[in-house]
N, C-alpha and C positions, 0 to 999 in steps of 0.2 A: 622383497628379500628379507629373510631372516638370518640372523648370524648366531650361532650358538656354541658356546664354549662349556664343554661338558664337565671340566674339572670343577670350575667355579660355579657353575650353574647360572651363568649370565646370558640371557638372551638379549639380543637387539631386535625389536620387533618392528621397527619403523611404523607405518600405518597399519599393519596386520593387527596390532593388539595395542590399545591403549588401557589406561587403568579404568576408563569409563567408556569403552566402546572401540571403535577403529574408523579408519578413515572413509573417504567417500568412495564408493564402488562405481568407478568411471565407466566400465563397460555398460551396467545397467542405464547410465545416463545416455548413453549412444545407442541403446536399443538392443544391447546384446547381452547374452547372460554372463552373470558376474557373482550372483550370490552364492552358487554352488562353490566356486573357488575360494570364497571367504570362508565357507563352512569348512572345506578340506583343510585351510590353512589354521583354523582354529583347533581342528582335530590333530593336526600336526604338532601345534604348540602344546596341546594338552598331553601328548605321547611323551613330551621331553621333560627330563627332571630339572625344570628352571626354577631357580630361586630367587633371582632378581631379572626384572624386565626394566630395560631401557627403551622406552618408546619413542617414536618420532616426535611425538608432542607430548608435553607434560613432564612431570617428576618421574624418576625411576619409582618403582613399586615392587613389593614382594608377594602380596596376595594374588598369586597368579590365579588361583581357583576361583576367586570372586569376580576378578576381571573377565575370565572366561564366561562365567555364569551370565555377567552383565552384557558381553559382547554378543554371546548366543541368543540372548532375550531381546536385543536390539536388532539381530539379523532376522529373527522369525517376524519381529513388528515390521521392519523395511521390506521383507518378503511379501508380506500381507499388504503393505500400504506403500507401493512404489511412489505414489504422489508425495508421501511423507518424505521419503528418501530424496527425492528430487527438490523439495522445499529446503530439506536440511543442507543440500549441496548449494543451493542458491543462496542461503544465509551464509555459509561458510565463505562464498566467493566475495560477498560484501564485506564481511569480517576481514578477510586477508587483504583485500583491496585498501581498506581504510588502515590497517596496519601499515601498509606502504605509503599512503598519501597523508596520513595523521588526521585530517579532516577536510571536508568538502561541504559545499552547499547541497541542499537536496538537488536543486537543478543540475548541478555538476555531476552528482551521482548517477541521476537518471540518465543524462547524456551518455556517461561512462558505460552504463549498464546496457542501454540501447545499441551501443557498437561492440558489445562483448558477445563473441559468437557463442560460447557455453550458455549465458544467461538467456539469450535468444532461444537457444535449442532446448533448454529447460521449460521455458515458457511455452513454446510451439508443441512440445511433446505433452505437457501435462495441465496447462494452465491457459490455453488459447481462449477460454470461454470468457475471460476477463480481459480488458485492455492491459498491455504491457506495463504501462507507468502505474496503472492502479494496483497491479500485483506487485510491482517493485516497492511502491510506498508502503504497501501492506507488510512486505518484508522488513522494511526499515522500521517501521512502527513496532513489530513484534520484538526485533532485536533491541530496540529502545526499551519496550516494556519489561524485558527480561534482564535489562542492565549490562547488556553485551555492548551496546552502543549508547553514547551519550547525546541527546538531542538538546541543543541549546539555541532556540529560535530557529533559524534557518540552516544552522551550522550542525553538522553531525560529525562526532568523533569515536573513534574506538575506545572504549573502556580498558 
């Protein structure tokens, strides 16, 4: 849902537009079309005289045109590479889980992921060619290498 106040030019964009992208397109994860709706929403935002955007995540921003260019680029990439969108969603799931629990061991995270329906669904739809624990560990390692998670021995923390 978008909220726009025309006099001030303030747009509350929720997950429809962030300064560097947009939220997870959940219909696509469920095997339903969703990227076209994202594109239509970006078109709607582009038609508004927004001067300030309050996104669902991150700081407010004023360079709406640049944010739209980046979001559209990301959308084109995800449409051409649905596995990358699924991988992005799985990493977001891990990140937000660790925001909630602060830290866990690898085994605790793997146990949680193995019981989390959306993680299982992503794996079944896109990554079933490798064991789920191997795929999950690969995600953890990638998030650690990018600095999003901190890995200290067997404990994993959200940075």
